[in-house]
C-alpha positions as CSV (number, residue, x, y, z in Angstrom):
1,M,47.5,50.7,86.1
2,V,50.8,49.9,84.3
3,Q,53.7,49.6,86.7
4,E,56.7,51.8,85.7
5,T,59.9,49.9,85.0
6,T,63.3,51.3,85.7
7,L,66.7,50.1,84.5
8,P,68.6,48.2,87.1
9,P,71.4,50.2,88.7
10,L,74.0,48.0,87.1
11,Y,72.8,48.7,83.5
12,P,74.7,52.0,82.8
13,Y,77.9,50.4,84.2
14,M,77.4,47.3,82.0
15,S,76.7,49.5,79.0
16,N,79.9,51.5,79.5
17,Q,81.8,48.3,80.0
18,H,80.5,47.0,76.7
19,N,81.5,50.2,74.9
20,N,84.9,50.1,76.5
21,R,85.4,46.5,75.4
22,R,84.4,47.3,71.9
23,E,86.8,50.2,71.8
24,R,89.7,48.1,73.1
25,A,88.9,45.4,70.5
26,L,89.0,48.0,67.8
27,Q,92.3,49.3,69.0
28,K,93.8,45.8,69.1
29,L,92.5,45.2,65.5
30,A,94.0,48.5,64.4
31,A,97.3,47.6,66.1
32,R,97.4,44.2,64.2
33,F,96.7,45.9,60.9
34,E,99.4,48.6,61.5
35,A,102.0,46.0,62.6
36,N,101.4,44.0,59.5
37,S,101.5,47.1,57.3
38,L,105.0,48.0,58.7
39,K,106.2,44.5,57.7
40,G,104.7,44.9,54.2
41,Q,102.3,42.0,54.9
42,E,98.5,41.8,54.5
43,I,96.2,40.2,57.1
44,F,93.0,38.4,56.2
45,L,90.0,39.8,58.0
46,S,86.3,39.3,57.7
47,E,84.2,41.8,55.8
48,E,82.8,43.0,59.2
49,E,86.2,43.6,60.6
50,Y,87.3,45.6,57.6
51,E,84.1,47.7,58.0
52,D,84.9,48.3,61.6
53,L,88.5,49.3,60.8
54,L,87.3,51.7,58.0
55,S,84.8,53.3,60.4
56,Y,87.5,53.5,63.1
57,Y,90.1,55.3,61.0
58,F,87.4,57.5,59.3
59,G,86.2,58.6,62.7
60,M,89.8,59.5,63.6
61,E,90.1,61.4,60.2
62,D,93.1,59.2,59.4
63,F,92.0,59.0,55.8
64,D,95.3,57.7,54.4
65,R,95.2,54.7,56.7
66,A,91.5,54.2,56.0
67,L,92.4,54.1,52.3
68,S,95.0,51.4,53.0
69,V,92.3,49.3,54.7
70,A,89.9,49.9,51.7
71,D,92.6,48.8,49.3
72,Q,93.3,45.5,51.2
73,A,89.6,44.9,51.7
74,S,88.7,45.4,48.0
75,G,91.6,43.1,47.1
76,Q,90.4,40.3,49.3
77,Y,86.6,40.8,48.6
78,R,86.6,41.8,45.0
79,F,82.8,41.5,44.5
80,T,81.8,43.6,47.6
81,P,80.6,47.0,46.4
82,E,80.9,48.5,49.9
83,F,84.7,48.7,49.8
84,Y,84.7,50.4,46.4
85,K,82.4,53.0,47.9
86,W,84.9,53.5,50.6
87,K,87.7,53.9,48.1
88,A,85.8,56.4,46.0
89,L,84.9,58.5,49.0
90,L,88.4,58.5,50.5
91,H,90.0,59.4,47.2
92,K,87.5,62.2,46.9
93,I,88.5,63.5,50.4
94,N,92.2,63.2,49.5
95,A,91.5,65.1,46.2
96,H,92.7,62.1,44.1
97,E,90.4,62.7,41.1
98,E,91.6,59.9,38.8
99,A,91.7,57.3,41.6
100,A,88.2,58.4,42.8
101,L,86.8,58.0,39.2
102,A,88.5,54.7,38.8
103,A,86.9,53.4,42.0
104,L,83.6,54.6,40.7
105,D,84.1,52.6,37.5
106,Q,84.8,49.5,39.5
107,L,81.7,50.2,41.7
108,S,79.6,50.5,38.6
109,I,80.6,47.0,37.6
110,Y,79.5,45.4,40.9
111,A,76.5,47.7,41.7
112,P,75.4,49.2,38.4
113,A,71.9,50.2,39.6
114,D,72.4,50.6,43.3
115,Y,70.8,53.8,44.5
116,E,73.4,54.7,47.2
117,S,76.3,53.9,44.8
118,L,74.8,56.2,42.1
119,V,74.3,59.0,44.7
120,L,78.0,58.6,45.7
121,R,78.9,58.8,42.0
122,L,76.9,62.0,41.6
123,E,78.5,63.5,44.6
124,I,82.0,62.8,43.3
125,L,81.3,63.9,39.8
126,V,79.9,67.2,41.1
127,H,82.9,67.6,43.4
128,F,85.4,67.3,40.6
129,D,83.2,69.4,38.3
130,H,82.3,66.7,35.7
131,R,79.0,68.5,34.9
132,D,77.8,66.5,31.9
133,D,78.4,63.2,33.6
134,A,76.9,64.5,36.8
135,R,73.8,65.7,35.0
136,A,73.4,62.3,33.3
137,T,73.7,60.5,36.6
138,L,71.2,62.8,38.2
139,D,68.8,62.1,35.3
140,Q,69.3,58.4,36.0
141,L,68.6,58.8,39.7
142,T,65.6,61.0,39.5
143,P,63.0,58.3,38.7
144,M,64.6,56.0,41.3
145,A,63.9,58.4,44.2
146,E,61.0,57.2,46.2
147,Y,61.0,59.3,49.4
148,P,60.9,63.1,50.0
149,D,64.4,63.1,51.6
150,Q,65.8,61.3,48.5
151,R,64.1,63.7,46.1
152,S,65.3,66.6,48.3
153,G,68.9,65.4,48.1
154,L,68.8,65.1,44.3
155,I,67.3,68.6,44.0
156,F,70.2,69.8,46.1
157,Y,72.6,68.5,43.5
158,D,70.5,70.0,40.7
159,G,70.9,73.4,42.5
160,V,74.7,72.9,42.7
161,L,74.9,72.2,38.9
162,L,72.7,75.2,38.2
163,L,75.0,77.3,40.3
164,F,78.0,76.0,38.4
165,D,76.3,77.3,35.2
166,G,75.7,80.7,36.7
167,Q,71.9,80.3,37.0
168,I,71.6,81.9,40.4
169,K,67.8,82.4,40.5
170,E,67.2,78.8,39.3
171,A,69.7,77.5,41.9
172,Y,67.9,79.4,44.7
173,T,64.6,78.0,43.6
174,A,66.1,74.5,43.6
175,F,67.6,74.8,47.1
176,T,64.4,76.2,48.6
177,E,62.4,73.4,46.9
178,A,64.8,70.9,48.5
179,I,64.2,72.5,51.9
180,R,60.5,72.4,51.5
181,L,60.6,68.7,50.6
182,D,62.9,67.9,53.5
183,P,63.3,70.6,56.2
184,W,66.0,68.6,57.9
185,Q,68.3,68.7,54.8
186,E,71.2,70.9,56.0
187,A,73.2,71.0,52.8
188,S,70.8,73.3,51.0
189,L,70.4,75.5,54.1
190,A,74.1,75.9,54.4
191,E,74.5,76.7,50.7
192,L,71.8,79.4,50.8
193,L,73.4,80.9,53.9
194,D,77.1,80.7,53.1
195,N,77.2,81.5,49.3
196,E,77.4,85.3,48.8
197,V,75.5,85.0,45.5
198,F,72.3,84.5,47.5
199,N,72.8,87.6,49.8
200,K,70.0,89.4,48.0
201,Y,67.6,86.6,48.8
202,R,68.2,86.7,52.6
203,P,64.9,88.5,53.5
204,R,63.0,86.0,51.3
205,L,64.9,83.1,52.9
206,A,64.0,84.4,56.4
207,G,60.4,84.4,55.4
208,L,60.6,80.8,54.1
209,L,62.3,79.6,57.3
210,A,59.8,81.4,59.5
211,E,57.0,79.8,57.5
212,L,58.6,76.4,58.1
213,T,58.8,77.0,61.9
214,N,55.1,77.6,61.9
215,E,54.5,74.4,60.1
216,N,56.7,72.4,62.5
217,P,57.8,74.4,65.6
218,F,59.9,71.4,66.7
219,N,62.5,71.5,63.9
220,D,65.6,72.7,65.8
221,L,67.6,72.9,62.5
222,I,65.2,75.4,60.9
223,W,65.1,77.5,64.0
224,F,68.9,77.6,64.1
225,Y,69.3,78.6,60.4
226,L,66.5,81.2,60.9
227,G,68.7,82.6,63.6
228,L,71.7,82.7,61.3
229,V,69.8,84.4,58.6
230,R,68.3,87.0,61.0
231,N,71.8,87.6,62.4
232,E,73.0,88.3,58.8
233,L,70.1,90.7,58.4
234,G,71.1,92.6,61.6
235,E,68.0,91.5,63.5
236,D,69.9,90.8,66.7
237,I,67.1,90.1,69.2
238,A,65.1,88.0,66.7
239,A,68.3,86.0,65.9
240,L,68.9,85.5,69.7
241,E,65.3,84.2,70.1
242,S,65.7,81.8,67.2
243,Y,68.9,80.4,68.6
244,G,67.2,80.0,71.9
245,Y,64.4,78.0,70.4
246,A,66.9,75.7,68.6
247,L,68.8,75.2,71.8
248,A,65.7,74.4,73.8
249,L,64.8,71.7,71.3
250,N,68.4,70.3,71.0
251,D,71.1,71.2,73.4
252,S,73.6,68.7,72.2
253,R,74.8,70.5,69.1
254,P,78.0,72.5,69.7
255,D,77.2,75.1,67.0
256,Y,73.8,75.9,68.6
257,L,75.5,76.7,71.9
258,L,78.3,78.6,70.3
259,E,76.2,80.8,68.1
260,Y,73.8,81.6,71.0
261,A,76.7,82.4,73.3
262,D,78.4,84.6,70.6
263,K,75.1,86.6,70.1
264,L,74.7,87.1,73.9
265,F,78.3,88.4,73.9
266,D,77.6,90.7,71.0
267,L,74.6,92.1,72.9
268,E,76.8,92.6,76.0
269,R,74.9,90.0,78.1
270,F,78.2,88.8,79.5
271,E,77.0,86.7,82.4
272,Q,74.6,84.8,80.3
273,A,77.2,84.3,77.5
274,L,79.7,82.9,80.0
275,G,77.1,80.4,81.2
276,I,76.4,79.1,77.6
277,Y,80.2,79.1,76.8
278,Q,80.8,76.9,79.8
279,R,78.0,74.5,78.7
280,Y,79.6,74.4,75.2
281,L,83.1,73.5,76.6
282,K,81.6,70.5,78.5
283,L,80.6,68.9,75.2
284,P,83.1,66.3,73.9
285,E,83.1,68.0,70.5
286,A,83.9,71.4,71.9
287,E,87.1,73.1,70.6
288,Q,89.4,75.3,72.7
289,S,89.5,77.9,69.9
290,Y,91.1,81.4,69.9
291,E,87.8,83.1,69.3
292,T,85.9,81.4,72.1
293,N,88.6,81.9,74.6
294,M,88.9,85.6,73.7
295,R,85.2,86.2,73.9
296,M,85.1,84.5,77.3
297,G,88.1,86.5,78.4
298,R,86.6,89.7,77.3
299,S,83.4,88.8,79.1
300,Y,85.2,88.2,82.4
301,Q,87.3,91.4,81.8
302,L,84.3,93.6,81.3
303,L,82.7,92.1,84.4
304,E,85.9,93.0,86.2
305,R,86.7,89.3,87.0
306,Y,90.3,89.7,86.0
307,E,91.9,86.4,87.1
308,E,89.3,84.4,85.2
309,A,89.8,86.7,82.2
310,K,93.6,86.2,82.3
311,N,93.1,82.4,82.4
312,C,91.0,82.6,79.2
313,F,93.5,84.9,77.5
314,L,96.3,82.5,78.4
315,S,94.3,79.6,76.9
316,A,93.8,81.6,73.7
317,L,97.6,82.2,73.7
318,E,98.2,78.4,73.6
319,V,96.1,78.2,70.4
320,E,97.4,81.4,68.7
321,P,100.7,82.5,70.3
322,G,101.3,85.3,67.8
323,M,98.1,87.4,68.3
324,Y,99.0,90.8,69.7
325,D,95.5,91.4,71.0
326,I,95.8,88.6,73.5
327,Y,98.8,90.3,75.1
328,Q,97.0,93.6,74.9
329,H,94.0,92.3,76.9
330,L,96.3,90.6,79.4
331,A,98.0,93.9,79.9
332,E,94.7,95.7,80.4
333,C,93.7,93.3,83.1
334,C,97.0,93.9,84.9
335,V,96.5,97.7,84.6
336,A,93.1,97.3,86.2
337,E,94.8,95.4,89.1
338,N,97.6,98.0,89.3
339,K,100.2,95.4,88.4
340,W,102.2,97.8,86.3
341,G,105.3,95.6,85.9
342,M,103.3,92.7,84.4
343,A,101.2,95.1,82.3
344,T,104.5,96.5,80.9
345,H,105.7,93.0,80.1
346,Y,102.5,92.1,78.2
347,Y,102.5,95.4,76.3
348,E,106.1,94.7,75.3
349,R,105.1,91.3,74.0
350,A,102.1,92.9,72.2
351,V,104.2,95.5,70.3
352,G,106.7,92.8,69.4
353,C,104.0,90.9,67.5
354,E,103.3,91.2,63.8
355,N,100.5,93.6,62.9
356,T,100.4,95.2,66.4
357,S,98.3,98.3,66.9
358,A,98.6,101.9,68.1
359,D,96.6,100.9,71.2
360,C,99.4,98.6,72.3
361,W,102.1,101.3,71.9
362,L,99.9,103.8,73.7
363,G,99.3,101.3,76.5
364,L,103.1,100.7,76.8
365,A,103.7,104.4,76.9
366,C,101.2,104.9,79.7
367,C,102.6,102.0,81.7
368,S,106.1,103.4,81.2
369,V,105.0,106.8,82.6
370,T,103.6,105.1,85.7
371,T,106.8,103.0,86.2
372,N,108.9,106.3,85.8
373,E,110.6,105.3,82.5
374,P,110.3,108.5,80.6
375,Q,112.6,107.6,77.6
376,R,110.7,104.4,76.9
377,A,107.4,106.2,77.4
378,E,108.3,108.9,74.8
379,E,109.5,106.3,72.3
380,A,106.2,104.4,72.6
381,F,104.1,107.6,72.3
382,L,105.9,108.5,69.1
383,K,105.4,105.0,67.7
384,A,101.6,105.2,68.5
385,L,101.4,108.6,66.7
386,K,103.3,107.4,63.7
387,M,100.9,104.4,63.3
388,Q,97.9,106.6,63.8
389,P,98.6,110.3,63.2
390,T,95.0,111.3,64.0
391,R,94.8,109.5,67.3
392,S,93.6,112.3,69.6
393,D,94.0,110.5,72.9
394,A,97.6,109.7,72.0
395,H,98.3,113.4,71.2
396,V,96.7,114.6,74.4
397,T,98.3,111.9,76.6
398,Y,101.7,112.6,75.1
399,A,101.3,116.3,75.6
400,L,100.3,115.8,79.2
401,F,103.4,113.6,79.7
402,L,105.6,116.4,78.2
403,V,104.1,118.9,80.7
404,E,105.0,116.5,83.6
405,Q,108.5,116.5,82.2
406,G,108.6,120.3,82.3
407,R,108.4,120.6,78.5
408,E,105.3,122.8,78.4
409,R,106.2,124.5,75.1
410,E,106.7,121.2,73.3
411,A,103.4,120.0,74.8
412,L,101.5,123.0,73.4
413,S,103.1,122.5,70.0
414,V,101.9,118.9,69.9
415,I,98.3,120.0,70.4
416,E,98.6,123.0,68.0
417,N,100.1,120.8,65.2
418,A,97.4,118.2,65.7
419,R,94.7,120.9,65.5
420,D,96.2,122.2,62.3
421,N,95.5,118.8,60.7
422,Y,92.2,117.7,62.1
423,Y,89.7,118.6,64.8
424,D,87.4,116.4,66.9
425,A,85.9,116.3,70.4
426,A,88.8,114.5,72.1
427,L,91.3,117.0,70.7
428,A,89.1,120.0,71.5
429,Y,88.9,119.0,75.2
430,G,92.5,117.9,75.1
431,A,93.6,121.4,74.3
432,V,91.7,122.6,77.3
433,A,93.4,120.0,79.6
434,V,97.0,120.7,78.3
435,N,96.6,124.5,78.7
436,L,95.2,124.1,82.2
437,V,98.0,121.9,83.4
438,S,100.5,124.3,81.7
439,N,99.0,127.2,83.9
440,R,97.5,128.9,80.9
441,R,94.0,129.3,82.4
442,R,92.8,132.1,80.1
443,E,93.7,130.2,77.0
444,A,92.2,127.0,78.5
445,L,88.9,128.8,79.1
446,T,88.8,130.1,75.5
447,F,89.4,126.5,74.2
448,L,86.7,125.3,76.7
449,S,84.1,127.7,75.4
450,E,84.9,126.6,71.8
451,A,84.7,122.9,72.7
452,L,81.4,123.2,74.7
453,S,79.8,125.1,71.8
454,T,80.7,122.3,69.4
455,F,80.9,119.1,71.4
456,Y,79.0,119.6,74.6
457,E,77.8,116.0,75.0
458,E,81.5,114.8,74.9
459,H,82.7,117.0,77.8
460,V,83.4,113.8,79.7
461,Y,86.7,113.8,77.9
462,L,87.9,116.8,79.9
463,L,86.8,115.2,83.2
464,E,88.7,112.0,82.4
465,W,91.9,113.9,81.8
466,C,91.4,116.4,84.7
467,P,88.9,115.0,87.2
468,E,89.7,117.7,89.7
469,L,87.9,120.2,87.5
470,M,84.6,119.0,89.1
471,D,85.7,121.1,92.1
472,D,86.5,124.2,89.9
473,S,83.5,126.5,90.3
474,E,84.3,128.5,87.1
475,I,84.5,125.4,85.0
476,V,81.3,123.9,86.5
477,A,79.5,127.2,85.8
478,M,80.6,127.1,82.2
479,L,79.3,123.5,81.9
480,Q,76.0,124.5,83.3
481,L,75.8,127.5,81.0
482,Y,76.3,125.5,77.8
483,K,74.0,122.8,79.1
C-alpha cells in the first residue's frame, strides 16, 4: 500500500512568500526603469529582466511603457527576435500600423522561418487588412503546421480572410472546421457567435456544439458556447443547463459565472442568481459593473430585501452616476419602506437625469401626493402624460388625484379625453374607479359592465385602485356574473 503524502503545513506560506518576493523584485525593477526613463537615460538589463518587465507592464495593460521597454531591449539585443515580436504586438495594440509592419520586417530578418513569428505576422497583417500579404503568409505557414491546434489556428485566419471577401458560407465552413480540429479554440467560437452574418447558422451551430459535447462531455468551453447559442435561440432552460455543465467543469472563469447568474435572473430565480453573483464577485477578475449591480439590486428588491437592494443600487451609482433607472429603483425601495421623503429625493434625482422616463415622473407625482404637495404632484403628472400620452395608469392616477382635490369635473374630462384617443383594460377599469369616487355610481356600473365584457381577466386593475370594492355586494355580484 502506497502511503499518501501531504504537503508540510509551511508550504503554502513559503509559496506565497516566494510570489510576494518576486512581485516586489519586479516592482523594484520597474521603479529603476521608470526613474532612468525620467532622466532620459537607459539602463542595461539582461534579456530575462527585459522579458520580465515586458510581461509586467503588459499584464498591467500599460502598453506605452511596455513599448518603451521593447525599444530599449531591441536596441541592446539587436539579434534577439523576441523583442521584435513584442514591438510588433504592442504597435498593433496601439494601432500603429506602419511601426507594427516595420517591426515585422525587422523580425523577418532575424527569424525568417520561425513559426511563431510568422503567425504573429499573419495576425498583424489580417488586423490591418493587408489581405494579399496575409494570404501569402498563410500559404507559407500551412505546410509548417504539424499539430491539430496549429492547423485549427491557421484555418481560423482563413475564415477571417474569407469573411473579409464576403464569402459568408465559406467562412462559416472554415470556422466550424477549425472548431472540429481543436474544440478548445475560442477565437472561432466567438466569431461564429458574435458576428451577425452567421445568425442564420445558429441552429446548425447549436447542433455542432451538442455533437462535440457528446464526443467530449468534459470540454467546459464547448458547453459554455452551446449555452450562449441556445440563449440566442431563446432556449432558456437548455441554455441554463449548458451554463451549469460548463460551471461544474470549471468554476474559475468569471464569464461562466456571470452568464449563469444572468440567465437565472432572467428566469426569475432570484435567490439562486444572487448566490452565483456573490461567487462571481469573489473572483479577482470580477468587475463591479453597472449591469451586475443592477441585476443584484433588482433581485434583492423583488425578494423584498430592500436594504441589500439599495446597497447594490448605490454601488451601481458609483459606476454610472448618470443613469436615471438607478435612482428610480432606489426610490421604489424607499416607497416599499414608506420612506416617502427619501423616495421623493431619489425620484427628483431620476427626473433630473438625461433620458429619464415617464415612470419616474409618475413616481414623483405619487410621492408628492402622499407628502401633500399637490402643486408638485400635478406638474409631475402632466410631465408623465406629455412623455407618454397613452399611459393609462398615469391618466387614471391623475384623475383620482383631481377628485381628491375636489376637481371631479376635470377628473372626468381627463378620462373622457383619453378614451377618445385610445382604449385598453387599464383605462376601461380606470373609468369605473374615477366615476365611483366621484359619486357617479350609475355611470360607474355602466362602465364596469362594458369593461367586464371586454377585459374580464384584467379586472384586478379595478381592485388595485379601489380595494374596498371587494366589500361591495353589487360589484362582487357583477364580477361573478361575467365570470
